[in-house]
mmCIF file of the N, C-alpha and C atoms, coordinates in Angstrom:
data_MODEL
# 
_entry.id   MODEL 
# 
loop_
_atom_site.group_PDB 
_atom_site.id 
_atom_site.type_symbol 
_atom_site.label_atom_id 
_atom_site.label_alt_id 
_atom_site.label_comp_id 
_atom_site.label_asym_id 
_atom_site.label_entity_id 
_atom_site.label_seq_id 
_atom_site.pdbx_PDB_ins_code 
_atom_site.Cartn_x 
_atom_site.Cartn_y 
_atom_site.Cartn_z 
_atom_site.occupancy 
_atom_site.B_iso_or_equiv 
_atom_site.pdbx_formal_charge 
_atom_site.auth_seq_id 
_atom_site.auth_comp_id 
_atom_site.auth_asym_id 
_atom_site.auth_atom_id 
_atom_site.pdbx_PDB_model_num 
ATOM 1   N N  . MET A 1 1  ? -25.851 -4.045  6.882   1.00 0.00 ? 1  MET A N  1 
ATOM 2   C CA . MET A 1 1  ? -24.426 -3.773  6.793   1.00 0.00 ? 1  MET A CA 1 
ATOM 3   C C  . MET A 1 1  ? -23.678 -5.094  6.607   1.00 0.00 ? 1  MET A C  1 
ATOM 4   N N  . THR A 1 2  ? -22.660 -5.032  5.797   1.00 0.00 ? 2  THR A N  1 
ATOM 5   C CA . THR A 1 2  ? -21.822 -6.192  5.520   1.00 0.00 ? 2  THR A CA 1 
ATOM 6   C C  . THR A 1 2  ? -20.418 -5.910  6.034   1.00 0.00 ? 2  THR A C  1 
ATOM 7   N N  . ALA A 1 3  ? -19.750 -6.940  6.534   1.00 0.00 ? 3  ALA A N  1 
ATOM 8   C CA . ALA A 1 3  ? -18.383 -6.797  7.036   1.00 0.00 ? 3  ALA A CA 1 
ATOM 9   C C  . ALA A 1 3  ? -17.396 -6.992  5.888   1.00 0.00 ? 3  ALA A C  1 
ATOM 10  N N  . TYR A 1 4  ? -16.426 -6.098  5.807   1.00 0.00 ? 4  TYR A N  1 
ATOM 11  C CA . TYR A 1 4  ? -15.402 -6.140  4.770   1.00 0.00 ? 4  TYR A CA 1 
ATOM 12  C C  . TYR A 1 4  ? -14.022 -6.016  5.402   1.00 0.00 ? 4  TYR A C  1 
ATOM 13  N N  . THR A 1 5  ? -13.030 -6.528  4.696   1.00 0.00 ? 5  THR A N  1 
ATOM 14  C CA . THR A 1 5  ? -11.636 -6.260  5.020   1.00 0.00 ? 5  THR A CA 1 
ATOM 15  C C  . THR A 1 5  ? -11.036 -5.557  3.815   1.00 0.00 ? 5  THR A C  1 
ATOM 16  N N  . ALA A 1 6  ? -10.472 -4.397  4.066   1.00 0.00 ? 6  ALA A N  1 
ATOM 17  C CA . ALA A 1 6  ? -9.813  -3.633  3.010   1.00 0.00 ? 6  ALA A CA 1 
ATOM 18  C C  . ALA A 1 6  ? -8.310  -3.737  3.209   1.00 0.00 ? 6  ALA A C  1 
ATOM 19  N N  . THR A 1 7  ? -7.596  -3.961  2.123   1.00 0.00 ? 7  THR A N  1 
ATOM 20  C CA . THR A 1 7  ? -6.141  -3.968  2.161   1.00 0.00 ? 7  THR A CA 1 
ATOM 21  C C  . THR A 1 7  ? -5.658  -2.784  1.342   1.00 0.00 ? 7  THR A C  1 
ATOM 22  N N  . VAL A 1 8  ? -4.891  -1.906  1.997   1.00 0.00 ? 8  VAL A N  1 
ATOM 23  C CA . VAL A 1 8  ? -4.342  -0.725  1.338   1.00 0.00 ? 8  VAL A CA 1 
ATOM 24  C C  . VAL A 1 8  ? -2.829  -0.899  1.272   1.00 0.00 ? 8  VAL A C  1 
ATOM 25  N N  . THR A 1 9  ? -2.282  -0.877  0.068   1.00 0.00 ? 9  THR A N  1 
ATOM 26  C CA . THR A 1 9  ? -0.840  -0.972  -0.128  1.00 0.00 ? 9  THR A CA 1 
ATOM 27  C C  . THR A 1 9  ? -0.350  0.393   -0.586  1.00 0.00 ? 9  THR A C  1 
ATOM 28  N N  . VAL A 1 10 ? 0.583   0.966   0.177   1.00 0.00 ? 10 VAL A N  1 
ATOM 29  C CA . VAL A 1 10 ? 1.105   2.304   -0.089  1.00 0.00 ? 10 VAL A CA 1 
ATOM 30  C C  . VAL A 1 10 ? 2.578   2.172   -0.459  1.00 0.00 ? 10 VAL A C  1 
ATOM 31  N N  . ARG A 1 11 ? 2.953   2.756   -1.600  1.00 0.00 ? 11 ARG A N  1 
ATOM 32  C CA . ARG A 1 11 ? 4.357   2.723   -2.011  1.00 0.00 ? 11 ARG A CA 1 
ATOM 33  C C  . ARG A 1 11 ? 4.750   4.082   -2.576  1.00 0.00 ? 11 ARG A C  1 
ATOM 34  N N  . LEU A 1 12 ? 6.036   4.358   -2.551  1.00 0.00 ? 12 LEU A N  1 
ATOM 35  C CA . LEU A 1 12 ? 6.521   5.616   -3.105  1.00 0.00 ? 12 LEU A CA 1 
ATOM 36  C C  . LEU A 1 12 ? 6.358   5.610   -4.618  1.00 0.00 ? 12 LEU A C  1 
ATOM 37  N N  . LYS A 1 13 ? 6.055   6.769   -5.188  1.00 0.00 ? 13 LYS A N  1 
ATOM 38  C CA . LYS A 1 13 ? 5.957   6.894   -6.640  1.00 0.00 ? 13 LYS A CA 1 
ATOM 39  C C  . LYS A 1 13 ? 7.334   6.683   -7.253  1.00 0.00 ? 13 LYS A C  1 
ATOM 40  N N  . HIS A 1 14 ? 7.349   6.233   -8.521  1.00 0.00 ? 14 HIS A N  1 
ATOM 41  C CA . HIS A 1 14 ? 8.617   6.089   -9.230  1.00 0.00 ? 14 HIS A CA 1 
ATOM 42  C C  . HIS A 1 14 ? 9.304   7.446   -9.287  1.00 0.00 ? 14 HIS A C  1 
ATOM 43  N N  . GLY A 1 15 ? 10.592  7.457   -9.040  1.00 0.00 ? 15 GLY A N  1 
ATOM 44  C CA . GLY A 1 15 ? 11.355  8.695   -9.059  1.00 0.00 ? 15 GLY A CA 1 
ATOM 45  C C  . GLY A 1 15 ? 11.566  9.303   -7.683  1.00 0.00 ? 15 GLY A C  1 
ATOM 46  N N  . VAL A 1 16 ? 10.801  8.861   -6.687  1.00 0.00 ? 16 VAL A N  1 
ATOM 47  C CA . VAL A 1 16 ? 10.979  9.347   -5.319  1.00 0.00 ? 16 VAL A CA 1 
ATOM 48  C C  . VAL A 1 16 ? 12.008  8.431   -4.642  1.00 0.00 ? 16 VAL A C  1 
ATOM 49  N N  . LEU A 1 17 ? 12.998  9.030   -4.004  1.00 0.00 ? 17 LEU A N  1 
ATOM 50  C CA . LEU A 1 17 ? 14.043  8.238   -3.356  1.00 0.00 ? 17 LEU A CA 1 
ATOM 51  C C  . LEU A 1 17 ? 13.454  7.320   -2.292  1.00 0.00 ? 17 LEU A C  1 
ATOM 52  N N  . ASP A 1 18 ? 13.942  6.080   -2.276  1.00 0.00 ? 18 ASP A N  1 
ATOM 53  C CA . ASP A 1 18 ? 13.463  5.065   -1.336  1.00 0.00 ? 18 ASP A CA 1 
ATOM 54  C C  . ASP A 1 18 ? 14.686  4.459   -0.645  1.00 0.00 ? 18 ASP A C  1 
ATOM 55  N N  . PRO A 1 19 ? 15.246  5.160   0.370   1.00 0.00 ? 19 PRO A N  1 
ATOM 56  C CA . PRO A 1 19 ? 16.477  4.686   1.009   1.00 0.00 ? 19 PRO A CA 1 
ATOM 57  C C  . PRO A 1 19 ? 16.336  3.303   1.636   1.00 0.00 ? 19 PRO A C  1 
ATOM 58  N N  . GLU A 1 20 ? 15.170  2.980   2.185   1.00 0.00 ? 20 GLU A N  1 
ATOM 59  C CA . GLU A 1 20 ? 14.979  1.658   2.779   1.00 0.00 ? 20 GLU A CA 1 
ATOM 60  C C  . GLU A 1 20 ? 15.135  0.566   1.721   1.00 0.00 ? 20 GLU A C  1 
ATOM 61  N N  . ALA A 1 21 ? 14.522  0.768   0.577   1.00 0.00 ? 21 ALA A N  1 
ATOM 62  C CA . ALA A 1 21 ? 14.612  -0.216  -0.502  1.00 0.00 ? 21 ALA A CA 1 
ATOM 63  C C  . ALA A 1 21 ? 16.026  -0.295  -1.059  1.00 0.00 ? 21 ALA A C  1 
ATOM 64  N N  . GLU A 1 22 ? 16.695  0.839   -1.184  1.00 0.00 ? 22 GLU A N  1 
ATOM 65  C CA . GLU A 1 22 ? 18.068  0.839   -1.705  1.00 0.00 ? 22 GLU A CA 1 
ATOM 66  C C  . GLU A 1 22 ? 18.998  0.055   -0.787  1.00 0.00 ? 22 GLU A C  1 
ATOM 67  N N  . THR A 1 23 ? 18.876  0.267   0.505   1.00 0.00 ? 23 THR A N  1 
ATOM 68  C CA . THR A 1 23 ? 19.704  -0.458  1.474   1.00 0.00 ? 23 THR A CA 1 
ATOM 69  C C  . THR A 1 23 ? 19.407  -1.949  1.428   1.00 0.00 ? 23 THR A C  1 
ATOM 70  N N  . THR A 1 24 ? 18.149  -2.308  1.365   1.00 0.00 ? 24 THR A N  1 
ATOM 71  C CA . THR A 1 24 ? 17.757  -3.715  1.310   1.00 0.00 ? 24 THR A CA 1 
ATOM 72  C C  . THR A 1 24 ? 18.243  -4.357  0.019   1.00 0.00 ? 24 THR A C  1 
ATOM 73  N N  . GLN A 1 25 ? 18.131  -3.647  -1.090  1.00 0.00 ? 25 GLN A N  1 
ATOM 74  C CA . GLN A 1 25 ? 18.589  -4.192  -2.369  1.00 0.00 ? 25 GLN A CA 1 
ATOM 75  C C  . GLN A 1 25 ? 20.091  -4.449  -2.340  1.00 0.00 ? 25 GLN A C  1 
ATOM 76  N N  . ARG A 1 26 ? 20.862  -3.499  -1.812  1.00 0.00 ? 26 ARG A N  1 
ATOM 77  C CA . ARG A 1 26 ? 22.321  -3.701  -1.721  1.00 0.00 ? 26 ARG A CA 1 
ATOM 78  C C  . ARG A 1 26 ? 22.649  -4.902  -0.856  1.00 0.00 ? 26 ARG A C  1 
ATOM 79  N N  . ALA A 1 27 ? 21.939  -5.061  0.259   1.00 0.00 ? 27 ALA A N  1 
ATOM 80  C CA . ALA A 1 27 ? 22.192  -6.202  1.149   1.00 0.00 ? 27 ALA A CA 1 
ATOM 81  C C  . ALA A 1 27 ? 21.867  -7.518  0.443   1.00 0.00 ? 27 ALA A C  1 
ATOM 82  N N  . LEU A 1 28 ? 20.767  -7.569  -0.278  1.00 0.00 ? 28 LEU A N  1 
ATOM 83  C CA . LEU A 1 28 ? 20.404  -8.787  -1.007  1.00 0.00 ? 28 LEU A CA 1 
ATOM 84  C C  . LEU A 1 28 ? 21.430  -9.102  -2.098  1.00 0.00 ? 28 LEU A C  1 
ATOM 85  N N  . GLU A 1 29 ? 21.920  -8.074  -2.773  1.00 0.00 ? 29 GLU A N  1 
ATOM 86  C CA . GLU A 1 29 ? 22.935  -8.287  -3.808  1.00 0.00 ? 29 GLU A CA 1 
ATOM 87  C C  . GLU A 1 29 ? 24.236  -8.801  -3.194  1.00 0.00 ? 29 GLU A C  1 
ATOM 88  N N  . ARG A 1 30 ? 24.590  -8.309  -2.007  1.00 0.00 ? 30 ARG A N  1 
ATOM 89  C CA . ARG A 1 30 ? 25.791  -8.819  -1.319  1.00 0.00 ? 30 ARG A CA 1 
ATOM 90  C C  . ARG A 1 30 ? 25.630  -10.285 -0.936  1.00 0.00 ? 30 ARG A C  1 
ATOM 91  N N  . LEU A 1 31 ? 24.388  -10.707 -0.734  1.00 0.00 ? 31 LEU A N  1 
ATOM 92  C CA . LEU A 1 31 ? 24.118  -12.113 -0.411  1.00 0.00 ? 31 LEU A CA 1 
ATOM 93  C C  . LEU A 1 31 ? 24.042  -12.985 -1.668  1.00 0.00 ? 31 LEU A C  1 
ATOM 94  N N  . GLY A 1 32 ? 24.231  -12.378 -2.842  1.00 0.00 ? 32 GLY A N  1 
ATOM 95  C CA . GLY A 1 32 ? 24.274  -13.141 -4.074  1.00 0.00 ? 32 GLY A CA 1 
ATOM 96  C C  . GLY A 1 32 ? 23.004  -13.121 -4.899  1.00 0.00 ? 32 GLY A C  1 
ATOM 97  N N  . PHE A 1 33 ? 22.020  -12.368 -4.491  1.00 0.00 ? 33 PHE A N  1 
ATOM 98  C CA . PHE A 1 33 ? 20.779  -12.284 -5.258  1.00 0.00 ? 33 PHE A CA 1 
ATOM 99  C C  . PHE A 1 33 ? 20.896  -11.181 -6.304  1.00 0.00 ? 33 PHE A C  1 
ATOM 100 N N  . GLU A 1 34 ? 20.522  -11.487 -7.543  1.00 0.00 ? 34 GLU A N  1 
ATOM 101 C CA . GLU A 1 34 ? 20.530  -10.488 -8.603  1.00 0.00 ? 34 GLU A CA 1 
ATOM 102 C C  . GLU A 1 34 ? 19.129  -9.892  -8.723  1.00 0.00 ? 34 GLU A C  1 
ATOM 103 N N  . LEU A 1 35 ? 19.040  -8.573  -8.618  1.00 0.00 ? 35 LEU A N  1 
ATOM 104 C CA . LEU A 1 35 ? 17.746  -7.889  -8.661  1.00 0.00 ? 35 LEU A CA 1 
ATOM 105 C C  . LEU A 1 35 ? 17.771  -6.811  -9.735  1.00 0.00 ? 35 LEU A C  1 
ATOM 106 N N  . ALA A 1 36 ? 16.668  -6.658  -10.437 1.00 0.00 ? 36 ALA A N  1 
ATOM 107 C CA . ALA A 1 36 ? 16.530  -5.545  -11.372 1.00 0.00 ? 36 ALA A CA 1 
ATOM 108 C C  . ALA A 1 36 ? 16.144  -4.280  -10.609 1.00 0.00 ? 36 ALA A C  1 
ATOM 109 N N  . ASP A 1 37 ? 15.298  -4.435  -9.590  1.00 0.00 ? 37 ASP A N  1 
ATOM 110 C CA . ASP A 1 37 ? 14.853  -3.292  -8.799  1.00 0.00 ? 37 ASP A CA 1 
ATOM 111 C C  . ASP A 1 37 ? 14.151  -3.818  -7.553  1.00 0.00 ? 37 ASP A C  1 
ATOM 112 N N  . LEU A 1 38 ? 14.022  -2.980  -6.561  1.00 0.00 ? 38 LEU A N  1 
ATOM 113 C CA . LEU A 1 38 ? 13.310  -3.334  -5.332  1.00 0.00 ? 38 LEU A CA 1 
ATOM 114 C C  . LEU A 1 38 ? 12.666  -2.067  -4.793  1.00 0.00 ? 38 LEU A C  1 
ATOM 115 N N  . ARG A 1 39 ? 11.415  -2.171  -4.382  1.00 0.00 ? 39 ARG A N  1 
ATOM 116 C CA . ARG A 1 39 ? 10.701  -1.033  -3.781  1.00 0.00 ? 39 ARG A CA 1 
ATOM 117 C C  . ARG A 1 39 ? 10.069  -1.497  -2.479  1.00 0.00 ? 39 ARG A C  1 
ATOM 118 N N  . SER A 1 40 ? 10.025  -0.624  -1.514  1.00 0.00 ? 40 SER A N  1 
ATOM 119 C CA . SER A 1 40 ? 9.366   -0.948  -0.245  1.00 0.00 ? 40 SER A CA 1 
ATOM 120 C C  . SER A 1 40 ? 7.910   -0.481  -0.314  1.00 0.00 ? 40 SER A C  1 
ATOM 121 N N  . ALA A 1 41 ? 7.086   -1.080  0.535   1.00 0.00 ? 41 ALA A N  1 
ATOM 122 C CA . ALA A 1 41 ? 5.668   -0.709  0.586   1.00 0.00 ? 41 ALA A CA 1 
ATOM 123 C C  . ALA A 1 41 ? 5.154   -0.935  1.999   1.00 0.00 ? 41 ALA A C  1 
ATOM 124 N N  . ASP A 1 42 ? 4.141   -0.189  2.363   1.00 0.00 ? 42 ASP A N  1 
ATOM 125 C CA . ASP A 1 42 ? 3.428   -0.396  3.622   1.00 0.00 ? 42 ASP A CA 1 
ATOM 126 C C  . ASP A 1 42 ? 2.074   -0.998  3.282   1.00 0.00 ? 42 ASP A C  1 
ATOM 127 N N  . ARG A 1 43 ? 1.619   -1.909  4.132   1.00 0.00 ? 43 ARG A N  1 
ATOM 128 C CA . ARG A 1 43 ? 0.322   -2.550  3.910   1.00 0.00 ? 43 ARG A CA 1 
ATOM 129 C C  . ARG A 1 43 ? -0.532  -2.380  5.154   1.00 0.00 ? 43 ARG A C  1 
ATOM 130 N N  . PHE A 1 44 ? -1.750  -1.910  4.954   1.00 0.00 ? 44 PHE A N  1 
ATOM 131 C CA . PHE A 1 44 ? -2.701  -1.721  6.041   1.00 0.00 ? 44 PHE A CA 1 
ATOM 132 C C  . PHE A 1 44 ? -3.908  -2.612  5.773   1.00 0.00 ? 44 PHE A C  1 
ATOM 133 N N  . GLU A 1 45 ? -4.368  -3.330  6.791   1.00 0.00 ? 45 GLU A N  1 
ATOM 134 C CA . GLU A 1 45 ? -5.593  -4.116  6.698   1.00 0.00 ? 45 GLU A CA 1 
ATOM 135 C C  . GLU A 1 45 ? -6.623  -3.478  7.614   1.00 0.00 ? 45 GLU A C  1 
ATOM 136 N N  . ILE A 1 46 ? -7.762  -3.140  7.048   1.00 0.00 ? 46 ILE A N  1 
ATOM 137 C CA . ILE A 1 46 ? -8.793  -2.403  7.771   1.00 0.00 ? 46 ILE A CA 1 
ATOM 138 C C  . ILE A 1 46 ? -10.079 -3.221  7.739   1.00 0.00 ? 46 ILE A C  1 
ATOM 139 N N  . ASP A 1 47 ? -10.614 -3.540  8.909   1.00 0.00 ? 47 ASP A N  1 
ATOM 140 C CA . ASP A 1 47 ? -11.912 -4.204  8.999   1.00 0.00 ? 47 ASP A CA 1 
ATOM 141 C C  . ASP A 1 47 ? -12.970 -3.129  9.199   1.00 0.00 ? 47 ASP A C  1 
ATOM 142 N N  . LEU A 1 48 ? -14.029 -3.183  8.380   1.00 0.00 ? 48 LEU A N  1 
ATOM 143 C CA . LEU A 1 48 ? -15.085 -2.188  8.502   1.00 0.00 ? 48 LEU A CA 1 
ATOM 144 C C  . LEU A 1 48 ? -16.401 -2.788  8.019   1.00 0.00 ? 48 LEU A C  1 
ATOM 145 N N  . GLU A 1 49 ? -17.477 -2.106  8.357   1.00 0.00 ? 49 GLU A N  1 
ATOM 146 C CA . GLU A 1 49 ? -18.807 -2.495  7.890   1.00 0.00 ? 49 GLU A CA 1 
ATOM 147 C C  . GLU A 1 49 ? -19.314 -1.397  6.974   1.00 0.00 ? 49 GLU A C  1 
ATOM 148 N N  . ALA A 1 50 ? -19.970 -1.821  5.884   1.00 0.00 ? 50 ALA A N  1 
ATOM 149 C CA . ALA A 1 50 ? -20.497 -0.863  4.915   1.00 0.00 ? 50 ALA A CA 1 
ATOM 150 C C  . ALA A 1 50 ? -21.715 -1.465  4.232   1.00 0.00 ? 50 ALA A C  1 
ATOM 151 N N  . ASP A 1 51 ? -22.493 -0.606  3.579   1.00 0.00 ? 51 ASP A N  1 
ATOM 152 C CA . ASP A 1 51 ? -23.699 -1.055  2.883   1.00 0.00 ? 51 ASP A CA 1 
ATOM 153 C C  . ASP A 1 51 ? -23.384 -1.847  1.615   1.00 0.00 ? 51 ASP A C  1 
ATOM 154 N N  . SER A 1 52 ? -22.229 -1.545  0.979   1.00 0.00 ? 52 SER A N  1 
ATOM 155 C CA . SER A 1 52 ? -21.859 -2.223  -0.264  1.00 0.00 ? 52 SER A CA 1 
ATOM 156 C C  . SER A 1 52 ? -20.345 -2.191  -0.427  1.00 0.00 ? 52 SER A C  1 
ATOM 157 N N  . THR A 1 53 ? -19.860 -2.984  -1.383  1.00 0.00 ? 53 THR A N  1 
ATOM 158 C CA . THR A 1 53 ? -18.425 -2.978  -1.683  1.00 0.00 ? 53 THR A CA 1 
ATOM 159 C C  . THR A 1 53 ? -17.986 -1.591  -2.129  1.00 0.00 ? 53 THR A C  1 
ATOM 160 N N  . GLY A 1 54 ? -18.800 -0.944  -2.955  1.00 0.00 ? 54 GLY A N  1 
ATOM 161 C CA . GLY A 1 54 ? -18.476 0.398   -3.430  1.00 0.00 ? 54 GLY A CA 1 
ATOM 162 C C  . GLY A 1 54 ? -18.379 1.410   -2.308  1.00 0.00 ? 54 GLY A C  1 
ATOM 163 N N  . ASP A 1 55 ? -19.304 1.316   -1.344  1.00 0.00 ? 55 ASP A N  1 
ATOM 164 C CA . ASP A 1 55 ? -19.283 2.210   -0.184  1.00 0.00 ? 55 ASP A CA 1 
ATOM 165 C C  . ASP A 1 55 ? -18.023 1.970   0.647   1.00 0.00 ? 55 ASP A C  1 
ATOM 166 N N  . ALA A 1 56 ? -17.682 0.705   0.842   1.00 0.00 ? 56 ALA A N  1 
ATOM 167 C CA . ALA A 1 56 ? -16.467 0.372   1.602   1.00 0.00 ? 56 ALA A CA 1 
ATOM 168 C C  . ALA A 1 56 ? -15.238 0.934   0.890   1.00 0.00 ? 56 ALA A C  1 
ATOM 169 N N  . GLU A 1 57 ? -15.186 0.756   -0.431  1.00 0.00 ? 57 GLU A N  1 
ATOM 170 C CA . GLU A 1 57 ? -14.039 1.260   -1.190  1.00 0.00 ? 57 GLU A CA 1 
ATOM 171 C C  . GLU A 1 57 ? -13.944 2.777   -1.123  1.00 0.00 ? 57 GLU A C  1 
ATOM 172 N N  . ASP A 1 58 ? -15.073 3.464   -1.214  1.00 0.00 ? 58 ASP A N  1 
ATOM 173 C CA . ASP A 1 58 ? -15.076 4.930   -1.114  1.00 0.00 ? 58 ASP A CA 1 
ATOM 174 C C  . ASP A 1 58 ? -14.541 5.386   0.238   1.00 0.00 ? 58 ASP A C  1 
ATOM 175 N N  . ARG A 1 59 ? -14.988 4.732   1.301   1.00 0.00 ? 59 ARG A N  1 
ATOM 176 C CA . ARG A 1 59 ? -14.533 5.109   2.650   1.00 0.00 ? 59 ARG A CA 1 
ATOM 177 C C  . ARG A 1 59 ? -13.042 4.862   2.819   1.00 0.00 ? 59 ARG A C  1 
ATOM 178 N N  . VAL A 1 60 ? -12.555 3.727   2.328   1.00 0.00 ? 60 VAL A N  1 
ATOM 179 C CA . VAL A 1 60 ? -11.131 3.405   2.466   1.00 0.00 ? 60 VAL A CA 1 
ATOM 180 C C  . VAL A 1 60 ? -10.286 4.319   1.585   1.00 0.00 ? 60 VAL A C  1 
ATOM 181 N N  . ASP A 1 61 ? -10.781 4.667   0.399   1.00 0.00 ? 61 ASP A N  1 
ATOM 182 C CA . ASP A 1 61 ? -10.078 5.643   -0.443  1.00 0.00 ? 61 ASP A CA 1 
ATOM 183 C C  . ASP A 1 61 ? -9.899  6.966   0.298   1.00 0.00 ? 61 ASP A C  1 
ATOM 184 N N  . GLU A 1 62 ? -10.950 7.398   0.983   1.00 0.00 ? 62 GLU A N  1 
ATOM 185 C CA . GLU A 1 62 ? -10.857 8.648   1.746   1.00 0.00 ? 62 GLU A CA 1 
ATOM 186 C C  . GLU A 1 62 ? -9.829  8.520   2.872   1.00 0.00 ? 62 GLU A C  1 
ATOM 187 N N  . MET A 1 63 ? -9.811  7.356   3.550   1.00 0.00 ? 63 MET A N  1 
ATOM 188 C CA . MET A 1 63 ? -8.801  7.131   4.600   1.00 0.00 ? 63 MET A CA 1 
ATOM 189 C C  . MET A 1 63 ? -7.395  7.232   4.022   1.00 0.00 ? 63 MET A C  1 
ATOM 190 N N  . ALA A 1 64 ? -7.192  6.612   2.873   1.00 0.00 ? 64 ALA A N  1 
ATOM 191 C CA . ALA A 1 64 ? -5.868  6.629   2.244   1.00 0.00 ? 64 ALA A CA 1 
ATOM 192 C C  . ALA A 1 64 ? -5.477  8.042   1.842   1.00 0.00 ? 64 ALA A C  1 
ATOM 193 N N  . GLU A 1 65 ? -6.406  8.771   1.239   1.00 0.00 ? 65 GLU A N  1 
ATOM 194 C CA . GLU A 1 65 ? -6.119  10.140  0.795   1.00 0.00 ? 65 GLU A CA 1 
ATOM 195 C C  . GLU A 1 65 ? -5.829  11.083  1.966   1.00 0.00 ? 65 GLU A C  1 
ATOM 196 N N  . ARG A 1 66 ? -6.544  10.890  3.081   1.00 0.00 ? 66 ARG A N  1 
ATOM 197 C CA . ARG A 1 66 ? -6.431  11.823  4.206   1.00 0.00 ? 66 ARG A CA 1 
ATOM 198 C C  . ARG A 1 66 ? -5.332  11.475  5.192   1.00 0.00 ? 66 ARG A C  1 
ATOM 199 N N  . LEU A 1 67 ? -4.948  10.176  5.296   1.00 0.00 ? 67 LEU A N  1 
ATOM 200 C CA . LEU A 1 67 ? -3.986  9.819   6.335   1.00 0.00 ? 67 LEU A CA 1 
ATOM 201 C C  . LEU A 1 67 ? -2.952  8.790   5.903   1.00 0.00 ? 67 LEU A C  1 
ATOM 202 N N  . LEU A 1 68 ? -3.361  7.720   5.270   1.00 0.00 ? 68 LEU A N  1 
ATOM 203 C CA . LEU A 1 68 ? -2.453  6.597   5.036   1.00 0.00 ? 68 LEU A CA 1 
ATOM 204 C C  . LEU A 1 68 ? -1.401  6.883   3.975   1.00 0.00 ? 68 LEU A C  1 
ATOM 205 N N  . ALA A 1 69 ? -1.705  7.725   3.014   1.00 0.00 ? 69 ALA A N  1 
ATOM 206 C CA . ALA A 1 69 ? -0.771  8.041   1.928   1.00 0.00 ? 69 ALA A CA 1 
ATOM 207 C C  . ALA A 1 69 ? -0.689  9.544   1.732   1.00 0.00 ? 69 ALA A C  1 
ATOM 208 N N  . ASN A 1 70 ? 0.454   9.993   1.280   1.00 0.00 ? 70 ASN A N  1 
ATOM 209 C CA . ASN A 1 70 ? 0.628   11.382  0.875   1.00 0.00 ? 70 ASN A CA 1 
ATOM 210 C C  . ASN A 1 70 ? 0.558   11.377  -0.650  1.00 0.00 ? 70 ASN A C  1 
ATOM 211 N N  . PRO A 1 71 ? -0.535  11.832  -1.247  1.00 0.00 ? 71 PRO A N  1 
ATOM 212 C CA . PRO A 1 71 ? -0.712  11.733  -2.701  1.00 0.00 ? 71 PRO A CA 1 
ATOM 213 C C  . PRO A 1 71 ? 0.399   12.398  -3.517  1.00 0.00 ? 71 PRO A C  1 
ATOM 214 N N  . THR A 1 72 ? 1.156   13.282  -2.906  1.00 0.00 ? 72 THR A N  1 
ATOM 215 C CA . THR A 1 72 ? 2.254   13.930  -3.617  1.00 0.00 ? 72 THR A CA 1 
ATOM 216 C C  . THR A 1 72 ? 3.392   12.953  -3.892  1.00 0.00 ? 72 THR A C  1 
ATOM 217 N N  . ILE A 1 73 ? 3.670   12.054  -2.949  1.00 0.00 ? 73 ILE A N  1 
ATOM 218 C CA . ILE A 1 73 ? 4.815   11.149  -3.112  1.00 0.00 ? 73 ILE A CA 1 
ATOM 219 C C  . ILE A 1 73 ? 4.442   9.664   -3.136  1.00 0.00 ? 73 ILE A C  1 
ATOM 220 N N  . HIS A 1 74 ? 3.192   9.337   -2.824  1.00 0.00 ? 74 HIS A N  1 
ATOM 221 C CA . HIS A 1 74 ? 2.786   7.930   -2.752  1.00 0.00 ? 74 HIS A CA 1 
ATOM 222 C C  . HIS A 1 74 ? 1.734   7.576   -3.804  1.00 0.00 ? 74 HIS A C  1 
ATOM 223 N N  . ASP A 1 75 ? 1.800   6.330   -4.243  1.00 0.00 ? 75 ASP A N  1 
ATOM 224 C CA . ASP A 1 75 ? 0.706   5.676   -4.956  1.00 0.00 ? 75 ASP A CA 1 
ATOM 225 C C  . ASP A 1 75 ? 0.120   4.670   -3.982  1.00 0.00 ? 75 ASP A C  1 
ATOM 226 N N  . TYR A 1 76 ? -1.145  4.340   -4.151  1.00 0.00 ? 76 TYR A N  1 
ATOM 227 C CA . TYR A 1 76 ? -1.718  3.306   -3.287  1.00 0.00 ? 76 TYR A CA 1 
ATOM 228 C C  . TYR A 1 76 ? -2.758  2.504   -4.050  1.00 0.00 ? 76 TYR A C  1 
ATOM 229 N N  . ASP A 1 77 ? -2.941  1.280   -3.607  1.00 0.00 ? 77 ASP A N  1 
ATOM 230 C CA . ASP A 1 77 ? -3.946  0.371   -4.161  1.00 0.00 ? 77 ASP A CA 1 
ATOM 231 C C  . ASP A 1 77 ? -4.861  -0.053  -3.039  1.00 0.00 ? 77 ASP A C  1 
ATOM 232 N N  . VAL A 1 78 ? -6.151  -0.215  -3.344  1.00 0.00 ? 78 VAL A N  1 
ATOM 233 C CA . VAL A 1 78 ? -7.133  -0.661  -2.371  1.00 0.00 ? 78 VAL A CA 1 
ATOM 234 C C  . VAL A 1 78 ? -7.787  -1.945  -2.890  1.00 0.00 ? 78 VAL A C  1 
ATOM 235 N N  . GLU A 1 79 ? -7.816  -2.965  -2.058  1.00 0.00 ? 79 GLU A N  1 
ATOM 236 C CA . GLU A 1 79 ? -8.531  -4.190  -2.371  1.00 0.00 ? 79 GLU A CA 1 
ATOM 237 C C  . GLU A 1 79 ? -9.569  -4.419  -1.274  1.00 0.00 ? 79 GLU A C  1 
ATOM 238 N N  . ILE A 1 80 ? -10.780 -4.757  -1.675  1.00 0.00 ? 80 ILE A N  1 
ATOM 239 C CA . ILE A 1 80 ? -11.870 -4.965  -0.730  1.00 0.00 ? 80 ILE A CA 1 
ATOM 240 C C  . ILE A 1 80 ? -12.323 -6.428  -0.827  1.00 0.00 ? 80 ILE A C  1 
ATOM 241 N N  . ALA A 1 81 ? -12.451 -7.078  0.316   1.00 0.00 ? 81 ALA A N  1 
ATOM 242 C CA . ALA A 1 81 ? -12.956 -8.457  0.349   1.00 0.00 ? 81 ALA A CA 1 
ATOM 243 C C  . ALA A 1 81 ? -14.016 -8.547  1.435   1.00 0.00 ? 81 ALA A C  1 
ATOM 244 N N  . GLU A 1 82 ? -15.082 -9.271  1.132   1.00 0.00 ? 82 GLU A N  1 
ATOM 245 C CA . GLU A 1 82 ? -16.128 -9.490  2.120   1.00 0.00 ? 82 GLU A CA 1 
ATOM 246 C C  . GLU A 1 82 ? -15.628 -10.521 3.133   1.00 0.00 ? 82 GLU A C  1 
ATOM 247 N N  . ARG A 1 83 ? -15.923 -10.267 4.433   1.00 0.00 ? 83 ARG A N  1 
ATOM 248 C CA . ARG A 1 83 ? -15.500 -11.217 5.472   1.00 0.00 ? 83 ARG A CA 1 
ATOM 249 C C  . ARG A 1 83 ? -16.618 -12.168 5.785   1.00 0.00 ? 83 ARG A C  1 
# 
């Protein structure tokens, strides 16, 4: 078994309202920053052991599909790094 760290980034799909990002964007614009767009995201770091990078990615994909993201409204990315 090899130790891996998986990083899962979960964000709302385009077209889904993101009130947190809208509020933050307005605040940044009031401070003088010009933005084309801003989106919020959640990031999860998961330490796990697996037989291979592919096995680790499969397990983390299942975690994301079952709990970390709602596939109806979220997109997510998974990055796997050996520790």
